[in-house]
Each structure stands twice: as structure tokens, then as C-alpha cells.
C-alpha positions as CSV (number, residue, x, y, z in Angstrom):
1,X,0.0,0.0,0.0
2,X,1.4,3.4,-1.0
3,X,1.9,6.2,1.6
4,X,-0.8,8.3,-0.1
5,X,-3.3,5.4,-0.1
6,X,-2.5,4.7,3.6
7,X,-3.1,8.3,4.5
8,X,-6.3,8.5,2.6
9,X,-7.6,5.3,4.3
10,X,-6.6,6.7,7.7
11,X,-8.6,9.9,7.0
12,X,-11.6,7.9,5.9
13,X,-11.4,5.8,9.0
14,X,-11.3,8.9,11.3
15,X,-14.1,10.5,9.3
16,X,-16.3,7.4,9.6
17,X,-15.7,7.2,13.3
18,X,-16.4,10.9,13.7
19,X,-19.7,10.4,11.8
20,X,-20.7,7.6,14.2
21,X,-19.9,9.9,17.2
22,X,-21.5,13.0,15.6
23,X,-24.8,11.2,14.7
24,X,-25.0,8.9,17.7
25,X,-26.9,11.1,20.2
26,X,-30.5,11.5,19.3
27,X,-30.5,15.3,19.6
28,X,-27.2,15.8,17.8
29,X,-28.4,13.4,15.1
30,X,-31.6,15.4,14.7
31,X,-29.8,18.7,14.5
32,X,-27.3,17.5,11.9
33,X,-29.9,15.7,9.8
34,X,-32.3,18.7,9.7
35,X,-29.6,21.3,9.4
36,X,-29.2,23.2,6.1
37,X,-25.8,23.7,4.6
38,X,-25.3,27.1,6.2
39,X,-25.9,25.6,9.6
40,X,-23.5,22.7,8.9
41,X,-20.9,25.2,7.8
42,X,-21.3,27.2,11.1
43,X,-21.1,23.9,13.0
44,X,-17.8,23.1,11.2
45,X,-16.3,26.5,12.0
46,X,-17.2,26.1,15.7
47,X,-16.1,22.4,15.9
48,X,-13.1,21.7,18.1
49,X,-12.8,17.9,17.7
50,X,-10.8,16.6,14.8
51,X,-13.0,13.6,14.1
52,X,-16.2,15.5,14.3
53,X,-14.8,18.3,12.1
54,X,-13.8,15.8,9.4
55,X,-17.3,14.2,9.7
56,X,-19.0,17.6,9.3
57,X,-16.7,18.4,6.3
58,X,-17.6,15.0,4.7
59,X,-21.3,15.7,5.3
60,X,-21.1,19.1,3.7
61,X,-19.4,17.6,0.6
62,X,-22.0,14.9,0.4
63,X,-24.7,17.6,0.4
64,X,-22.8,19.6,-2.2
65,X,-22.5,16.6,-4.5
66,X,-26.3,16.3,-4.4
67,X,-26.9,19.9,-5.4
68,X,-27.8,20.7,-9.0
69,X,-27.9,23.9,-11.0
70,X,-29.3,26.7,-9.0
71,X,-28.7,24.9,-5.8
72,X,-25.0,24.7,-6.3
73,X,-24.9,28.4,-7.3
74,X,-27.0,29.3,-4.2
75,X,-24.4,27.5,-2.0
76,X,-21.6,29.6,-3.5
77,X,-23.6,32.8,-3.0
78,X,-24.2,31.8,0.6
79,X,-20.4,31.4,1.1
80,X,-19.9,35.0,-0.1
81,X,-22.8,36.5,1.8
82,X,-22.7,34.7,5.1
83,X,-19.1,33.8,5.6
84,X,-17.3,37.1,4.8
85,X,-15.2,39.1,7.3
86,X,-16.7,40.0,10.7
87,X,-17.4,43.6,9.8
88,X,-17.7,44.8,13.4
89,X,-14.4,43.2,14.4
90,X,-12.8,44.6,11.2
91,X,-14.0,48.1,12.0
92,X,-12.5,47.9,15.5
93,X,-9.2,46.6,14.1
94,X,-9.0,49.4,11.6
95,X,-9.6,52.0,14.3
96,X,-7.1,50.4,16.6
97,X,-4.5,50.3,13.8
98,X,-4.9,54.0,13.1
99,X,-3.7,54.9,16.6
100,X,-1.3,52.0,17.0
101,X,1.0,50.9,14.2
102,X,2.8,48.2,16.1
103,X,3.0,44.6,14.9
104,X,0.2,43.3,17.2
105,X,-2.2,45.8,15.7
106,X,-1.2,44.8,12.1
107,X,-1.7,41.1,13.0
108,X,-5.1,41.8,14.5
109,X,-6.1,43.8,11.4
110,X,-5.0,41.0,9.1
111,X,-6.9,38.4,11.1
112,X,-10.0,40.5,11.2
113,X,-9.9,41.2,7.4
114,X,-9.7,37.5,6.5
115,X,-13.1,36.2,5.4
116,X,-14.5,33.4,7.6
117,X,-14.9,31.3,4.5
118,X,-11.2,30.9,4.1
119,X,-11.1,29.1,7.4
120,X,-14.2,27.2,6.3
121,X,-12.4,26.0,3.2
122,X,-9.3,25.0,5.2
123,X,-11.5,22.8,7.4
124,X,-13.4,21.4,4.4
125,X,-10.0,20.4,3.1
126,X,-9.6,18.0,6.0
127,X,-12.2,15.7,4.7
128,X,-11.2,12.6,2.7
129,X,-10.6,13.8,-0.9
130,X,-11.3,17.3,0.4
131,X,-8.7,18.9,-1.9
132,X,-10.2,17.3,-5.0
133,X,-13.7,18.3,-3.9
134,X,-12.6,21.9,-3.4
135,X,-10.9,22.0,-6.8
136,X,-14.2,20.7,-8.3
137,X,-16.0,23.4,-6.4
138,X,-13.9,26.1,-7.9
139,X,-14.3,24.6,-11.3
140,X,-18.0,25.0,-10.9
141,X,-17.5,28.6,-9.8
142,X,-15.3,29.4,-12.8
143,X,-18.0,27.9,-15.1
144,X,-20.7,30.2,-13.6
145,X,-22.0,33.0,-15.8
146,X,-22.3,35.1,-12.6
147,X,-19.4,37.6,-12.5
148,X,-20.7,39.6,-9.6
149,X,-18.7,41.0,-6.6
150,X,-19.4,37.8,-4.8
151,X,-17.9,35.7,-7.6
152,X,-14.7,37.7,-7.6
153,X,-14.4,37.7,-3.8
154,X,-15.0,34.0,-3.5
155,X,-12.6,33.2,-6.3
156,X,-9.9,35.4,-4.7
157,X,-10.2,33.2,-1.6
158,X,-9.9,29.9,-3.6
159,X,-6.9,31.4,-5.5
160,X,-5.2,32.5,-2.3
161,X,-5.5,29.1,-0.6
162,X,-4.7,27.1,-3.7
163,X,-1.6,29.2,-4.3
164,X,-0.3,28.0,-1.0
165,X,-1.6,24.4,-1.1
166,X,-0.2,23.8,-4.6
167,X,3.1,25.5,-3.9
168,X,6.0,24.2,-6.1
169,X,7.5,22.7,-3.0
170,X,4.6,20.2,-2.7
171,X,4.7,19.1,-6.4
172,X,6.4,16.0,-7.7
173,X,7.7,15.6,-11.2
174,X,7.1,12.2,-12.7
175,X,8.0,10.8,-16.1
176,X,5.0,9.5,-18.1
177,X,5.9,6.6,-20.4
178,X,4.2,3.5,-21.9
179,X,4.8,1.6,-18.6
180,X,2.8,4.2,-16.6
181,X,-0.4,2.8,-15.1
182,X,-3.3,2.8,-17.6
183,X,-5.6,4.9,-15.3
184,X,-3.1,7.7,-15.6
185,X,-2.5,7.3,-19.3
186,X,-6.2,7.5,-19.8
187,X,-6.1,11.0,-18.2
188,X,-3.2,12.0,-20.5
189,X,-5.5,11.2,-23.4
190,X,-8.4,13.1,-21.8
191,X,-6.5,16.2,-20.8
192,X,-4.4,16.7,-23.9
193,X,-5.4,20.3,-24.8
194,X,-3.1,21.2,-27.7
195,X,-2.9,18.3,-30.1
196,X,-5.7,15.8,-29.6
197,X,-4.7,12.2,-28.9
198,X,-7.1,10.1,-30.9
199,X,-6.6,6.9,-28.9
200,X,-4.2,4.3,-27.5
201,X,-2.3,3.8,-30.7
202,X,-1.5,7.4,-31.0
203,X,-0.6,7.7,-27.4
204,X,1.8,4.9,-27.8
205,X,3.5,6.7,-30.7
206,X,4.0,9.7,-28.4
207,X,5.3,7.9,-25.4
208,X,7.0,4.6,-26.5
209,X,9.7,5.7,-28.9
210,X,13.2,6.4,-27.4
211,X,13.2,9.9,-28.8
212,X,10.0,11.0,-27.0
213,X,9.5,12.1,-23.4
214,X,6.6,13.2,-21.3
215,X,6.6,14.6,-17.8
216,X,3.8,15.6,-15.4
217,X,3.5,17.4,-12.0
218,X,1.5,15.6,-9.3
219,X,0.3,16.7,-5.9
220,X,0.2,14.4,-2.9
221,X,-3.5,15.1,-2.2
222,X,-4.3,14.4,-5.9
223,X,-2.0,11.5,-6.3
224,X,-3.6,10.0,-9.4
225,X,-4.5,13.3,-11.1
226,X,-1.8,15.0,-13.2
227,X,-1.9,18.8,-12.7
228,X,0.0,19.7,-15.9
229,X,2.1,17.7,-18.4
230,X,4.5,18.4,-21.2
231,X,5.3,16.3,-24.2
232,X,8.8,16.5,-25.6
233,X,10.3,15.5,-28.9
234,X,14.1,14.8,-29.1
235,X,15.3,15.9,-32.6
236,X,18.3,16.9,-34.6
237,X,16.9,20.3,-35.6
238,X,14.2,22.8,-34.7
239,X,10.9,21.8,-36.3
240,X,8.7,24.3,-38.1
241,X,5.6,22.1,-38.4
242,X,3.8,19.9,-36.0
243,X,3.4,17.2,-38.7
244,X,7.2,16.7,-38.6
245,X,6.8,15.8,-34.9
246,X,3.7,13.7,-34.9
247,X,4.1,12.0,-38.3
248,X,3.6,8.2,-37.8
249,X,6.2,7.4,-40.5
250,X,8.9,9.8,-39.2
251,X,12.5,8.7,-38.8
252,X,13.2,7.8,-35.2
253,X,16.6,8.6,-33.7
254,X,18.6,7.5,-30.7
255,X,18.3,10.0,-27.8
256,X,22.1,10.5,-27.9
257,X,21.8,11.8,-31.5
258,X,19.4,14.6,-30.5
259,X,20.7,18.2,-30.2
260,X,17.2,19.7,-29.6
261,X,14.4,19.1,-27.1
262,X,11.1,20.4,-28.5
263,X,8.3,21.1,-26.0
264,X,5.4,20.7,-28.4
265,X,2.4,20.4,-26.0
266,X,1.8,21.7,-22.5
267,X,-1.6,20.9,-21.1
268,X,-3.1,22.0,-17.8
269,X,-5.4,19.3,-16.5
270,X,-7.5,20.7,-13.7
271,X,-10.0,23.5,-14.7
272,X,-10.4,24.2,-11.0
273,X,-6.8,25.3,-10.7
274,X,-6.9,27.8,-13.6
275,X,-4.6,30.7,-12.9
276,X,-2.4,28.6,-10.5
277,X,0.8,28.5,-12.6
278,X,2.7,25.2,-12.8
279,X,4.0,25.2,-16.3
280,X,6.9,27.6,-15.7
281,X,8.3,25.3,-13.0
282,X,7.6,22.3,-15.1
283,X,9.6,23.5,-18.1
284,X,12.6,24.6,-16.0
285,X,12.7,21.3,-14.1
286,X,12.3,19.2,-17.3
287,X,15.2,21.2,-18.9
288,X,17.4,20.4,-15.9
289,X,16.5,16.7,-16.0
290,X,17.0,16.4,-19.7
291,X,20.4,18.1,-19.5
292,X,21.5,15.6,-16.9
293,X,20.4,12.6,-18.9
294,X,21.3,13.9,-22.3
295,X,24.3,16.3,-22.2
296,X,24.4,16.5,-26.0
297,X,21.2,18.6,-26.0
298,X,22.0,22.2,-27.0
299,X,18.6,23.7,-27.9
300,X,15.5,23.8,-25.8
301,X,12.6,25.2,-27.9
302,X,8.8,25.0,-28.1
303,X,6.6,24.5,-31.1
304,X,3.6,26.5,-29.9
305,X,0.1,27.4,-31.0
306,X,-1.1,31.0,-31.4
307,X,-4.6,30.8,-30.1
308,X,-5.5,34.5,-30.4
309,X,-4.1,35.4,-33.7
310,X,-7.1,34.8,-36.0
311,X,-9.4,36.7,-33.7
312,X,-7.0,39.7,-33.6
313,X,-6.5,39.6,-37.4
314,X,-10.3,39.6,-38.0
315,X,-10.6,42.8,-35.8
316,X,-7.7,44.4,-37.7
317,X,-9.4,43.6,-41.1
318,X,-12.6,45.1,-39.9
319,X,-10.8,48.3,-38.8
320,X,-8.8,48.5,-42.1
321,X,-9.6,52.2,-42.5
322,X,-7.2,52.9,-39.6
323,X,-4.2,52.3,-41.9
324,X,-2.9,49.1,-40.2
325,X,-2.8,47.5,-43.7
326,X,-2.6,48.6,-47.3
327,X,-5.4,48.1,-49.7
328,X,-3.4,45.3,-51.4
329,X,-2.9,43.5,-48.0
330,X,-6.7,43.8,-47.3
331,X,-7.5,42.2,-50.6
332,X,-5.0,39.4,-50.1
333,X,-6.3,38.6,-46.6
334,X,-9.8,38.2,-48.1
335,X,-8.4,35.0,-49.5
336,X,-8.5,33.6,-45.9
337,X,-12.3,33.6,-46.1
338,X,-12.1,30.6,-48.5
339,X,-11.9,27.5,-46.3
340,X,-9.7,25.8,-48.9
341,X,-7.2,28.6,-49.3
342,X,-4.3,26.6,-48.0
343,X,-4.7,24.0,-50.7
344,X,-3.7,26.4,-53.5
345,X,0.1,27.1,-53.8
346,X,-0.4,30.6,-55.4
347,X,-2.8,31.7,-52.6
348,X,-0.5,30.3,-50.0
349,X,2.4,32.4,-51.3
350,X,0.3,35.6,-51.4
351,X,-1.1,35.1,-48.0
352,X,2.3,34.3,-46.4
353,X,3.8,37.6,-47.7
354,X,1.1,39.6,-46.0
355,X,0.4,37.5,-42.9
356,X,3.8,37.0,-41.5
357,X,4.6,40.7,-41.0
358,X,1.3,41.1,-39.3
359,X,2.0,38.2,-37.1
360,X,5.3,39.9,-36.1
361,X,3.3,43.0,-35.1
362,X,0.9,40.8,-33.2
363,X,3.7,39.6,-31.0
364,X,6.1,42.5,-30.9
365,X,3.9,45.6,-30.5
366,X,0.3,44.6,-29.6
367,X,-0.4,44.8,-25.9
368,X,-3.2,44.2,-23.3
369,X,-4.3,47.3,-21.3
370,X,-1.8,46.1,-18.7
371,X,1.1,46.3,-21.2
372,X,1.5,42.5,-21.7
373,X,1.5,40.5,-25.0
374,X,-2.1,39.8,-26.1
375,X,-1.4,36.2,-26.9
376,X,-1.8,33.9,-23.8
377,X,0.8,31.4,-24.9
378,X,3.2,34.2,-25.6
379,X,2.6,35.7,-22.2
380,X,3.5,32.4,-20.6
381,X,6.7,31.6,-22.5
382,X,8.0,35.2,-22.8
383,X,7.3,35.7,-19.1
384,X,9.4,32.6,-18.4
385,X,12.4,34.1,-20.2
386,X,12.1,32.5,-23.6
387,X,12.9,34.3,-26.8
388,X,10.5,34.5,-29.7
389,X,12.6,32.7,-32.2
390,X,10.6,31.9,-35.4
391,X,7.2,32.4,-37.0
392,X,6.1,29.2,-38.8
393,X,3.6,29.8,-41.5
394,X,1.1,26.9,-41.8
395,X,2.9,25.0,-39.1
396,X,-0.3,23.3,-38.1
397,X,-2.9,22.4,-40.7
398,X,-5.4,20.9,-38.2
399,X,-9.0,22.4,-38.2
400,X,-8.5,23.8,-34.8
401,X,-5.2,25.6,-35.7
402,X,-6.6,26.9,-38.9
403,X,-9.6,28.4,-37.1
404,X,-7.5,29.9,-34.2
405,X,-4.4,31.1,-36.1
406,X,-4.7,30.4,-39.8
407,X,-2.2,27.6,-39.2
408,X,0.4,29.8,-37.6
409,X,2.8,28.3,-35.1
410,X,5.9,29.7,-33.4
411,X,9.1,28.6,-31.8
412,X,10.1,30.0,-28.4
413,X,13.8,29.4,-27.6
414,X,14.9,28.8,-24.0
415,X,18.5,29.9,-24.1
416,X,19.7,29.1,-20.6
417,X,22.2,32.0,-20.4
418,X,19.6,34.5,-21.4
419,X,16.5,33.4,-19.5
420,X,16.9,35.7,-16.5
421,X,17.6,38.8,-18.7
422,X,14.7,38.0,-21.0
423,X,12.4,37.6,-18.1
424,X,13.4,40.9,-16.6
425,X,13.0,42.6,-20.0
426,X,9.4,41.4,-20.1
427,X,8.6,41.9,-16.4
428,X,10.2,45.4,-16.0
429,X,9.9,47.0,-19.4
430,X,7.2,44.9,-21.2
431,X,9.8,44.2,-23.9
432,X,9.5,41.1,-26.1
433,X,12.9,39.6,-26.8
434,X,12.8,38.2,-30.4
435,X,15.2,37.0,-33.0
436,X,16.5,39.2,-35.8
437,X,14.4,37.2,-38.3
438,X,11.1,38.0,-36.4
439,X,12.1,41.7,-36.1
440,X,12.8,41.8,-39.8
441,X,9.3,40.6,-40.5
442,X,7.9,43.5,-38.5
443,X,10.0,45.9,-40.5
444,X,8.6,44.4,-43.7
445,X,5.1,45.3,-42.5
446,X,6.2,48.9,-41.7
447,X,7.8,49.4,-45.1
448,X,4.8,48.0,-46.8
449,X,2.5,50.4,-45.0
450,X,4.8,53.4,-45.9
451,X,4.9,52.5,-49.5
452,X,1.3,51.5,-49.8
453,X,-2.0,53.4,-49.5
454,X,-2.2,53.4,-45.7
455,X,-0.7,56.1,-43.4
456,X,-0.4,56.0,-39.6
457,X,-4.0,55.5,-38.5
458,X,-6.1,57.8,-36.4
459,X,-9.3,55.9,-36.3
460,X,-10.7,53.9,-33.3
461,X,-8.5,50.8,-33.8
462,X,-5.3,52.9,-34.2
463,X,-6.3,55.1,-31.2
464,X,-6.7,52.0,-29.0
465,X,-3.3,50.7,-30.1
466,X,-1.6,54.0,-29.7
467,X,-3.0,54.7,-26.3
468,X,-2.1,51.1,-25.2
469,X,1.3,50.9,-26.9
470,X,2.5,54.5,-26.6
471,X,2.5,55.1,-30.3
472,X,3.2,51.5,-31.3
473,X,5.8,50.2,-28.9
474,X,5.9,49.5,-25.3
């Protein structure tokens, strides 16, 4: 029996015994049976016994599991409305702090400001499978259409607690290969979010060959549930298309022949942990492990999707009067409206000339209102210290990639000596570190606009960009 299984069984035994004690007295049994969820939560907060507390937590989760639709939403609303901070105590702590800035007053203010539901969630976590249940509860919250003050406050509490509970120090990196238990491999198939795994045969092709690797982070309280995993191809060169990586008939190489490790798919597995970042730690640890096992590896790159590009380009085309594109470019991009455009060599060549410079602009100059790259995958890798190395036109011909990015993929390069400097450039100055080739593509776009019909735009689209980018650059 594993240590995790033993611990889980022990918790279940304590909980079962606690339930026997909790429901043994006739009056206590009547109160607990008739109590609504709010009363049970109050009982849990006031409980002092470990066994009774675990029994109450288990009872609350049982009731939660039985809720449907509006009932589950009402429970979440109740957590916000009834289990916030003690406002009277908080007011007193604020007044005391105004006249006394010593540490004791600061601690009292901090304790008074903490919502009661945070302690409630901590106690719920003591139940058997409590962590998994709370992750599911947040998943339900994130799926809610309600974006009220209560939603944001409750999500902040979950995020605060999960950020501590899923700290990197608690995570374990495990290799995933063809000998991994089937119940975990099934989850790899299920959770793959970038390049769909059609079934067991395809999974075998990704895991069994000697030039393929897969690693996942696990948490001791979710022992059989991967949190995030990365698929790695060991190659002799940097690939520009996902077909080169996933091709069933590709040439396999010995790991010692590889010079490049390609991270071609990173998938977060638990929707309830959205926003709790694991991928940056995952990549860095995998790089360390691969370097130790395969000292011949020189390049660590990704082959990444660009999920926001088509949406951005569509908006840019609709705002064409702002001068972002020449009339010729606008006419060329109209070819994208034909679903079969990528099957015609002439069309492909015309689109590539126009699309790649715009893609360079998308990465190098476009920003969110907070001054960050607008593409979520770019934010992740550039924030980790990678360099935008290459734009790969029609790097992915799958239906999903054609819809999201007109087939565009990119390589991010993790050059170990530059990771810290690149990270600081992004974090401190909002600067995207890119290769000379990518920068040259951006210059082609600028030259095309100067020589074409469009001038610097002043319309709504350009005004948004200029106000965000400070005239085009951040």
C-alpha cells in the first residue's frame, strides 16, 4: 500500500468514526440531519474535535455533491454573503491600527480582514478527498455565468488558498511513459489540450519511442491526477511544423543523437486550478532533468500554437480604415475567407507575404491594457524568459489551428544563459525579446504600409493601439 493510499484510508477511518460519534446522540443526530448547509458550515467552524470536524466536512461535501444547477450556485452565493469578514471586528481593528501601528495591531487587522470562508475552506480540506472536492467546487465557480462582486471575492479566496496548497515545494515531477499505469495514461489522453490524442495507438506513438519524453506534475493530495504535463520530442533540428513531430512514419533517432528538445504540447489538466501556474516550473525542471540525462542537448525550444491570432487579425481587417494594412494587403487577406485557401500554392504564397509581417506585429507591438502581450501562450513563454525565435507559416494544418491562427505556429527558444535577462525585460519593461528574423518581418510590415496606401491610423482601432502601446511600442 502506498503512503498516499494509507493516509487516505486513515482519514476515511477517522471520518467514519467521527460520523458515528456525531450522529450517535438523538438530539445531535436530529440537528445534523435537519440542518441546512449554512448551519452545517457554522457547526464546522465552531467544531473543536478533529474527528467531528472531518465528519462535518464530509457531510457538507455529500450535500454539495447532491446539489444541481441553481442549488450549487446558491451555496456559492451563501459562502460569499454569510461567511465574509466579521465587519464589526474589522472596524474595530481598523480604528485600533490608526492609533497603534505596532506589529500586534497589524496582525489583528490581518486576522479581522480575512473572510471566515477561508477558514471554512481550510476545514473542508480535512475531509477525505477534500482537496479534490474543493478543486471541483472552484471549477463550478469558474464555469458560472455570474461575474458579480461575490464571484470575484470567493474566487480570490480559492486562489489565495490554492496558491499555498499547490506551492511548487509540494509538487512531484514524474515521467510518463508506456509503462505508466493505464488509469493515468487515460487521463493524459483526456486532458491533452493542444494536439488531440485520438486513442491508445496514437498515445503509444507519443510515449513509447526512445526519442520521445513526457513529464507531469502531481500533488500528494491528488495523487492520481496530473496537474500539468508536457510532451517532448528529441530531434536533430528545430521543427517548423507539428506534422514533422507527430508523423507516424517519421524517422526515429537515438536519444544520444538529439541536439534539440522540443516542447510541443503543454496541457493544464484541472480546470479548478486555472490561474495557478505550474507550467513555468515544469519546463525549467524538465530542462534540468534532460540536460543531466542527455548532455548532448544544446537547444530547448517549443513548437507552440497562437490561439488568439485569427481573432486579432479579424478585428484588424474590420478596422482596415485605420491604416494598419494597405489596400493590397486587405485584398490578399480576403483569401482567408475561403476554407480551402491553404490548398492552392499561389494563394498560400500571397497570404504568407502579408500574414507573417502582421504576425510579427501581433507579438512585438500589440499589448493588453496592462502592457502584456495579447497572446496567452506568448505571455507564458516570454514571461518565463524564452525568446520569440521563429514564425512558422502553416505550421499546423489541423482544423483547430486553422480556425484559431490560420495555421500559424511559433518557436520560443529557451537559451539558458539569457532566461533571466529576457524575463526581466518582459517583467520590467514589457519588452518582447525576439530573434533578428522576427524583427525583420515586423520591418517588412512597416515598409509595406509606408509604400502603400495606408498612413499612420487615427481611427478607433489605431487610437486604441496608440494609447495602449504608446505610439506602437511598449
